[in-house]
ZADOGU-623460 format. One record per residue: residue in one letter; x, y, z of N, C-alpha, C, O in turn. Coordinates in steps of 0.05 Angstrom, whole numbers, plus 5000, padded with zeros to 4 digits. Layout:
aXYZXYZXYZXYZ
...
This chain:
m880127912537881228172532880528362555878128382562
t882428502566881828682588880928952577881729042556
q879129072593878029322585880029552592881029562614
q880529722573882329952577880730192587878630242576
m881830332606880630582616881030802595883130822582
i879030972592879231202574880631422590880031472613
s882631542577884131752591882432002595880632062579
a883132152615881732402621882032592598880232752592
d884332592585884832772563883032712539882032892526
a882532452534880932372511877932452515876532502495
i877032462539874232502544873632782555871232852559
r875632942560875333212573873133372560871533492575
g873033392534871033562521868133462523866333592513
y867733222534865133102534863933072562861732962564
v865333162582864333142609861733292612859833192625
d861533532601859033692603856733532590854533522601
l857233412567855233262553854333022570851932962571
m856132892583855432662600853732752624851632632630
v854532972637853033072660850233162652848233092665
l850033312630847433402621845633162613843233162618
s846832962601845332722592844132582617841832492616
i845732562638844632442662842432602675840432502683
l842932872676841033042689838333072674836333162686
r838333012648835733032634833732832645831332872640
s834632622659832632432670831832512698830032382710
g833032722710832232812736834532922752836832872745
p833933072773836033182790837832972803837032742806
s840333052809842232872821844233032837844533272833
y845632902855847833022870850432912861850532712847
a852633042868855232992857856132692860856932572840
y855932582883856832302886855232112868856331932856
e852632162866850931992849851732032819851831832804
l852432272811853332322784855932162778856232042757
v857832172797860332022794859731722790860831592773
q857931622807857231332806855831272779856531062767
r854031432770852631382745854431402721854131252702
i856431582722858331602700859931342698860431232677
g860831252721862431002722860730762713861730592698
t858230742722856530522714855830532684855930332671
t855030772675854330792647856630742628856230622606
s859030812636861430762620862330472623864330392610
e860930322639861630032644864530012654865929822647
g865330202670868030192682870230292664872530292672
s869530392640871630492622872530772629874730852620
y870930912644871731182652870831232681868631172689
s872731342696872231412724872831702727875131792725
i870731862732871132152735872032222763871032112782
k873832412765874732502791872732702802871432852786
q872432712828870532892841871133182832869333342826
t873733262832874433532825873633602797872733822791
t873933412778873133452751870133492749869233662734
l868633332764865733362764864933622775863233762763
y866033702798865233962810865934192791864334382789
t868134182778868834392758866834402736865934622728
a865934172727863934162705861234272714860134432699
v860234182737857634282745857734582751855734722747
k859934682762860134972767860135122740858935332738
r861635022720861635142694858835142681858035342670
l857434912684854734892673852835072687851035192675
e853235102713851535282729852035572721850135732719
q854535652718855135922710854035992682853336222677
a853735792665852635832638849635802638848335822617
a848435762662845435732665844335482651842035482644
l846035282648845235032636844334832657842934642651
v845134882682844534722705843934912728845135122730
s842034842745841634992769841934802793841834552790
s842434912816842834742840840934832862840035062862
y840434652880838734712903839534532926840534312922
p839234632951839934462974837834252979835434282974
g838834022988837033802996838433633016840633713026
e837233413023838633233042838132943035836132873022
s839932783044839732493039837732363057836632503075
a837232113053835431963070836331963099834831933118
t839031993103840131993130840232273142841132313165
g839232473127839232753137841632913130841833143138
k843632793116846032943108845333143086843933083067
a846433383090845933593070847333533044849633433043
r845933583022847033532995846233762977844133892981
t847733802956847033992935846133822911847633652901
y843733882903842633742879842833922855842634162857
y843333792832843533932807841333842788840633612788
q840234032773838233962753838734122728839734342728
i837934002706838334132680836134352676833934312685
t836934562664835034782659834034752630835034592615
p831934912623831034902595833234972575833434862554
e834935172583837235242566839135002564840334962543
g839434852586841134622586840134402568841734272554
r837534372567836334172549836834242520837534072503
a836534502513837034592486840034552479840634472457
h841734622498844634592494845334302490847034232473
l844134122505844633842503843933742475845433582463
i841633822464840833742437842933832417843733682399
e843934082420846034182402848634012404849833942384
k849433952429851933802434851733522424853733402415
i849333402426849033132415849333132385850632952374
a848133332371848433352342851433392335852433282316
e852733572350855633622346857233362349859033302333
w856533202370857932952375857532762351859432632342
e855132742341854632572318856232652294857332472280
q856432912289858133002267861032942272862432842254
t862032982296864832932303865432642299867432562288
k863632472310864032182308864132092278865831922271
t862432202262862332132234865032202220866132042205
v866032442226868532532213870832352223872432262206
v871032312248873232142259873031862248875131742241
d870631752247870331482236871331462208872431252200
r870931672192871931672164874931632163875931482146
f876331762182879231732182880031462192881931342182
i878731362213879331102224878930882203880430702201
e876730912188876030712168877530742142877430562125
g879030962140880731002116879331102092880431082070
a877031222095875531332073876931582063877931742079
t876931622037878131862025876032012010874131891999
a876332272008874432431993874932431963873532551948
């Protein structure tokens, strides 16, 4: 059975959750975030650079992520992103919201009735 890619529309509301989840383990730069999203999704989702940049800018404006300049091992300038304490609190809330959402949707998929 071939693996189907998840559409950008289906996952749009969860990009912030994915980025914050990755950043809770430590700072990262955009290209690395793209790679980690692809790897973690086991190839089911491939985020576009523009989508990622929009997400990190939105998270930064909301003070959930901060950025700082750095450089790669080769000396190339990079912008690193890190989760803020507010971002950690927000992530906990979004994970709880996801669990509730998943429970409700599963009820419909499984055909449960009230």
